[in-house]
Structures are given as structure tokens and as C-alpha cells.
C-alpha positions in Angstrom: 35.3 95.9 154.0 39.0 95.3 153.3 41.3 98.2 152.9 44.5 98.3 150.9 47.6 96.9 152.5 49.4 100.1 152.1 47.3 101.7 154.8 48.6 99.2 157.3 52.1 100.7 156.7 51.0 104.2 157.6 51.5 105.3 161.2 48.8 107.4 162.8 49.2 110.9 161.3 51.0 113.0 163.9 48.9 116.1 163.9 45.6 114.2 163.8 46.7 112.3 166.9 47.6 115.6 168.6 44.2 117.0 167.7 42.4 114.0 169.2 44.2 114.3 172.5 43.4 118.0 172.7 39.7 117.4 172.0 39.5 114.8 174.6 41.0 117.0 177.3 38.8 120.0 176.3 35.7 117.7 176.6 36.8 117.1 180.2 36.8 120.9 180.7 40.6 121.4 180.7 41.8 124.7 179.3 44.4 123.2 177.0 47.1 125.3 175.5 48.4 123.6 172.3 51.9 124.4 171.2 51.9 121.4 168.8 51.0 122.6 165.3 52.9 125.1 163.1 49.9 127.0 161.8 50.4 130.8 161.9 47.9 132.6 164.1 48.4 136.0 162.4 45.9 136.8 159.7 46.8 136.9 156.0 47.7 140.4 155.0 44.8 142.6 153.8 46.4 143.3 150.5 46.3 139.6 149.6 42.7 139.2 150.8 41.6 142.2 148.9 43.2 140.8 145.7 41.4 137.5 146.1 38.1 139.2 146.7 38.6 141.5 143.7 39.3 138.5 141.4 36.4 136.5 142.7 34.1 139.3 141.8 35.7 140.3 138.5 33.0 140.0 135.9 35.5 140.7 133.2 37.1 137.4 133.9 34.8 134.7 132.6 37.1 132.0 133.9 37.2 133.1 137.5 35.3 130.2 138.9 36.6 127.5 136.5 39.1 124.7 137.4 42.4 126.4 138.1 44.3 123.8 136.1 42.1 124.4 133.0 42.4 128.2 133.3 45.8 128.8 135.0 47.0 132.2 135.9 50.4 132.9 134.1 51.0 135.8 136.5 51.6 133.3 139.4 54.5 131.2 137.9 56.0 134.5 136.6 55.8 135.9 140.1 57.5 132.8 141.4 60.3 133.1 138.9 60.7 136.8 139.7 60.9 135.9 143.4 63.6 133.3 142.9 65.6 135.7 140.7 65.4 138.6 143.2 65.8 136.6 146.4 68.3 133.9 145.4 69.7 135.0 142.1 68.2 131.8 140.5 66.8 132.1 137.0 63.7 130.0 136.3 61.6 129.6 133.2 58.0 130.1 134.4 56.7 127.8 131.7 58.9 124.8 132.2 60.7 125.1 135.6 57.8 126.3 137.8 54.7 124.3 138.8 51.8 125.6 140.8 50.9 123.2 143.6 48.1 123.0 146.2 50.5 124.0 149.0 53.9 122.3 149.1 52.4 119.2 150.7 50.7 118.4 147.5 53.9 118.3 145.6 55.8 116.5 148.3 53.2 113.7 148.6 52.9 113.3 144.8 56.4 113.5 143.5 57.2 109.9 144.6 54.5 108.7 142.3 56.5 110.1 139.4 59.8 108.6 140.3 59.4 105.6 142.7 58.5 102.1 141.6 58.2 99.0 143.7 61.5 98.2 145.3 63.0 101.7 144.7 64.4 103.7 147.6 63.9 107.2 148.9 66.5 108.7 151.2 64.4 110.2 154.0 65.7 112.4 156.9 64.7 111.4 160.4 63.4 113.3 162.4 61.5 114.8 159.6 58.1 115.7 158.1 56.1 112.5 158.0 54.9 112.9 154.4 58.4 112.2 153.0 58.1 108.7 154.2 54.3 108.3 153.7 54.5 109.5 150.1 57.2 106.9 149.4 55.1 104.1 150.9 52.0 105.1 148.9 54.1 104.9 145.8 55.3 101.4 146.7 58.8 102.3 147.6 61.0 101.9 150.6 62.4 104.6 152.8 66.0 104.5 153.9 66.1 106.7 157.0 69.0 109.2 157.2 69.4 110.0 160.9 69.8 113.7 161.8 71.9 114.1 164.9 72.9 117.1 167.0 76.6 116.3 166.8 76.3 116.8 163.0 74.3 120.0 163.2 71.1 118.0 162.3 72.5 117.3 158.8 72.5 113.9 157.2 75.8 112.2 156.9 75.9 111.5 153.1 79.1 109.4 153.3 77.3 107.0 155.7 74.7 106.0 153.1 75.6 102.4 152.0 76.6 102.1 148.4 73.9 99.5 147.6 71.3 101.8 149.0 72.6 104.7 147.0 72.3 102.6 143.8 68.7 101.8 144.5 67.7 105.4 145.5 65.6 107.5 143.2 64.8 110.4 145.6 66.6 112.1 148.4 64.7 114.5 150.7 66.2 117.5 152.5 64.5 120.2 154.4 66.3 123.4 155.6 65.5 125.5 157.5 64.4 122.3 159.2 61.2 121.0 160.7 61.2 119.9 163.5 64.8 120.7 164.6 64.9 124.4 163.3 68.4 123.6 162.0 69.8 125.4 159.0 72.1 124.3 156.2 74.9 126.1 154.3 75.2 126.5 150.6 78.3 124.3 150.9 76.3 121.5 152.3 73.8 121.9 149.5 76.6 121.6 147.0 77.7 118.4 148.6 74.1 117.1 148.3 73.9 118.1 144.7 77.2 116.4 143.9 76.0 113.2 145.7 72.7 113.3 143.7 74.5 113.7 140.4 76.9 110.8 141.2 74.1 108.4 142.0 71.5 109.7 139.5 69.1 110.7 142.3 66.4 113.4 142.2 67.2 115.7 145.1 64.0 117.1 146.6 64.4 120.1 148.9 61.5 121.3 151.1 61.9 125.0 151.8 58.7 126.4 153.3 60.5 128.2 156.2 63.1 130.0 154.1 61.6 133.4 155.0 61.0 132.9 158.7 64.5 133.9 160.0 66.1 136.0 162.7 69.0 138.4 163.3 69.9 138.9 159.7 70.0 135.2 158.7 69.0 134.5 155.1 68.4 130.9 154.1 69.8 129.7 150.8 67.9 127.9 148.1 69.3 124.5 147.0 69.0 125.8 143.5 71.9 128.2 144.2 74.3 125.3 144.2 76.3 124.7 141.0 74.5 122.3 138.7 71.5 122.0 141.0 68.9 122.3 138.3 70.4 119.2 136.7 69.3 117.1 139.7 67.1 119.1 142.1 63.5 120.3 142.6 62.6 122.6 145.4 59.2 122.8 147.1 58.0 126.0 148.6 54.8 127.5 149.8 53.1 130.8 150.7 51.7 129.2 153.9 54.3 130.3 156.4 55.7 133.3 154.5 52.3 135.0 154.2 50.2 133.3 156.8 48.2 131.5 154.1 48.1 127.9 155.3 44.4 127.4 154.5 44.7 129.0 151.1 46.7 126.0 149.7 49.0 127.5 147.2 52.7 126.6 146.7 55.2 125.8 144.0 57.7 123.2 142.8 60.6 124.7 140.9 63.9 123.5 139.4 64.7 120.6 137.1 62.3 120.8 134.2 62.0 117.0 133.7 61.0 116.6 137.3 58.6 119.5 137.1 57.0 118.0 134.0 56.7 114.5 135.6 55.1 115.9 138.7 52.8 118.0 136.6 51.7 114.9 134.7 50.8 113.2 138.0 48.9 116.2 139.2 47.0 116.5 135.9 45.5 113.1 136.8 44.9 113.8 140.5 43.6 117.3 140.9 42.2 120.3 139.1 44.5 123.1 140.2 44.2 126.1 142.4 41.3 128.5 142.3 42.2 131.4 140.0 41.5 134.1 142.6 44.1 132.4 144.9 46.6 132.2 142.1 46.2 136.0 141.5 46.5 136.6 145.3 49.6 134.5 145.4 51.2 136.5 142.6 50.2 139.7 144.5 51.9 138.4 147.6 55.2 137.5 145.9 55.3 140.6 143.8 54.2 143.3 146.2 55.1 142.0 149.7 58.6 140.6 149.2 59.7 141.6 152.8 56.6 140.4 154.6 58.4 137.2 156.0 61.1 139.4 157.4 58.5 141.7 159.0 56.6 138.9 160.8 59.8 137.2 161.8 61.0 140.4 163.5 57.7 141.7 164.9 55.8 138.5 165.7 58.0 135.4 166.1 61.3 136.9 167.5 59.7 138.3 170.7 57.9 134.9 171.2 61.1 133.1 170.5 63.1 135.1 173.0 60.5 134.7 175.7 60.2 130.9 175.3 63.9 130.3 175.1 64.7 132.5 178.1 61.9 130.8 180.2 63.1 127.3 179.3 66.7 128.3 180.1 65.6 129.8 183.4 64.0 126.5 184.3 67.1 124.4 183.5 67.6 124.1 179.7 70.6 125.5 177.9 69.2 126.4 174.5 70.6 128.6 171.8 67.9 130.5 169.8 67.5 129.0 166.3 68.3 131.1 163.3 65.1 130.2 161.4 61.6 128.6 161.5 59.1 129.2 164.3 60.0 126.1 166.2 61.9 125.3 169.4 63.5 121.9 169.4 64.7 121.0 172.9 65.9 117.9 174.8 63.6 116.1 177.2 64.6 117.0 180.7 65.9 114.6 183.3 63.3 112.4 185.1 61.6 111.0 182.0 64.2 108.5 180.9 64.6 110.4 177.6 61.0 109.5 176.6 59.5 112.4 174.7 56.0 110.7 174.9 56.2 110.5 178.7 57.3 114.1 178.9 54.5 115.3 176.6 51.9 113.2 178.5 53.2 114.7 181.8 52.7 118.3 180.5 49.3 117.5 179.1 48.1 115.9 182.3 49.6 118.3 184.8 49.8 121.6 182.9 47.2 121.3 180.2 50.0 122.1 177.7 50.6 120.3 174.4 54.1 119.9 173.0 55.0 117.6 170.1 57.1 114.6 171.2 60.1 114.1 169.0 59.4 110.4 168.6 56.4 111.5 166.4 59.0 112.4 163.8 60.7 109.0 163.9 63.0 107.1 166.2 65.8 109.6 165.6 63.6 112.3 167.2 63.4 110.5 170.5 64.7 112.4 173.4 63.5 115.8 172.1 60.3 117.7 171.9 59.0 120.6 169.7 57.3 123.8 170.6 55.6 125.9 167.9 55.5 129.7 168.3 52.4 130.1 166.2 50.2 131.1 169.1 49.4 134.5 170.7 52.2 135.7 173.0 49.9 135.8 176.0 49.0 132.2 175.6 52.6 131.2 175.0 53.6 133.1 178.2 50.9 131.3 180.2 52.0 128.0 178.7 55.6 128.7 179.9 54.4 129.5 183.4 52.4 126.3 183.5 55.4 124.3 182.3 57.6 125.9 184.9 55.2 125.0 187.6 54.7 121.4 186.4 58.5 120.8 186.4 59.1 122.4 189.8 
């Protein structure tokens, strides 16, 4: 059986590879502590669960088990619009500028299908979420990799993009607060990106699932706050990290109405929407728990962040705590020739601890590794002790 050639272009999916390595070690009897995947360990708030259960059992709703796309819940896009207005001061029309997605990954993977033809270019940050590149390849396009470097605050240098590439580009991806680097961007930088996209007739795609995971008073901006952003930009967001709802699969694409409509047309032909009970639960989350992200950042992730950073600094790193996300992005220590894979392999073999090698996010991620804070504090503390022993 011959598979499509496009599959030959796809590197092994980062998190699937991590999972396979973990399973192999555990089959050998090793107590592996994985710090590799950003999947919150804290349960979804009871208020959200109760709302979903109530809607699943609501006999007065004859559509409760039908396709979510055929029987959408208008309360959810309205709640999204209200959230953007209250949080960012951005006005959205819930009918034309908000699209319900099956998590943000759904929209991210499918928007290239609406805008990329063979030979077209997407401007993709590296290191970055692999789906930006993979979605482009599935659509038949090419990725021009924009390197993110520490000396530029992990922001792409827009002026370094060659003019011929900019002319061919149809999409540009940004992601702040950033995965994997935990970097943040200012509204001034977003304005520069919006101006660049307008100049070159590019759809600016901003991936913002970590906007509510922040520390010490930091508040991440939306790209839609930049002047003229809705002329050229679409923002992808999700309830996954904000409300510990990764498995529920509900998110949003908001902004430019032509882009929202084009993505909606693709999705109409690819999926059947989100279960109505989950849409109601999502509306409940956005409407009634607006400060929940701030709460878990302060009570759950900040203590973990401080403990991990202080331990690594005690061992020999010199890290500054990030302002947002639940990731630590750190350089590979001396003795591994800058190889993130060698360092990660060493920790797995000698300490039974999994970290994500930066090379997994592209060549520009080499020399760094990522730790996720989405694990119980006791396990994180034990992992830090094991890492300290392995390196000493």
C-alpha cells in the first residue's frame, strides 16, 4: 500500500515520540517522571463540569446530542465576544468574527487549507509549535522558517524576511506568550507585525492559548488590539490551558471576518462541530469564571515555577522566571556539545526524567530544552532532585 507523498514530508510528531520513549522505559520498570507535555494536571472546575452534565441531561433540549455544527449554541460565540471585549477591549461580532473550533489545534491545522495553494509560502517561527509547519505542508505550501533567537527576545526579525519570500507569503504565524520559549511580545511588536502583514497582503495568524497563564501582574495583549488588526489578522485561542479543558476540545478563531468565513467553509467539510453540552460549558467558563486563569497561575503554577527555577539556578543555570506560560526554556548545560537530544537522553537514562529537547521544535531550538510545569509539585520536586543528582 502506497501512502501519499505528503506524509514523507512530515517529521515524527514530537509528543508521540516522547510518549513512545516513556512507554518503553516504563515497560523496563523505570519510574519515569515526564516533564515533556503541557497538559494541565489540575481538574476542570466543577462549575464547568456541572454545566456540561446538566446540558447532557436536559430533556427540554431536543438537539442536545445532535451534531454541534448543525445545532450550534449561540451562547458560546457570544461569550467569546464578551470575553474579548472585557479582557482586551476588542469588539467582535459573534456571528461573523467568531468561529467555534475543536480546540485551537483544529483551526491552526485547517486555516492553511483556506489560504495556501501549491507554491505559496507560510512564514513560520522556529522554534515553534510543529503544526504551523505541518498544516502548511498538508496544504501543499512551503514554510519559510523565521528563527527566534534569545538576542532578539525570541521575536522574529521581520526586516530580515527576503522581499521575494514576503511577496509569495500568504500566512504568517506568531505565538505569544510563546511555546516553547515562554517569551512574551508587546503590543508595539504586534503593531509592527500587523503593518508588515498589511504591506504584503498576508493573513496574520496569532496563536494565543497561553494568554491567561501569567505571573506577577503580567497581562498578555491580544494581537487584535493593534490598530487595523482585524483587517489582516485572525487569532486562535482555546479553553484548554485557561480552564484545564485540554480533552474537552473547544476553542475559537476570532478576527478578520473573511478569514473566519474561509476557515468555517473548510471546517464545514471536515468536521461536524463541538458537542452542544461542551459549547454550553465553554460559555459558562468564559462568562462566570473570568479570573480562573489568574487563580491557577497564582496558586498552582507560580509555586512550581519558583521551585524549578530556583533548583536549576542552584545547580548552575542563570534563569529568569518567565512572565507567562507554564514552561521553562533553558539552555543545555556544558558537557553535551549543545545537543538537546544528548542531554534529554542522558536525563532519561540516568534520572528517569523526560524533558523536551529544543531540537524537536526545529533547528533554531537546538541548544535548549523545555520543562513543563503541568505535573504535581511533589513529582516536579522529585524530578529536580534527580536532575541535580544526574548532573553532579
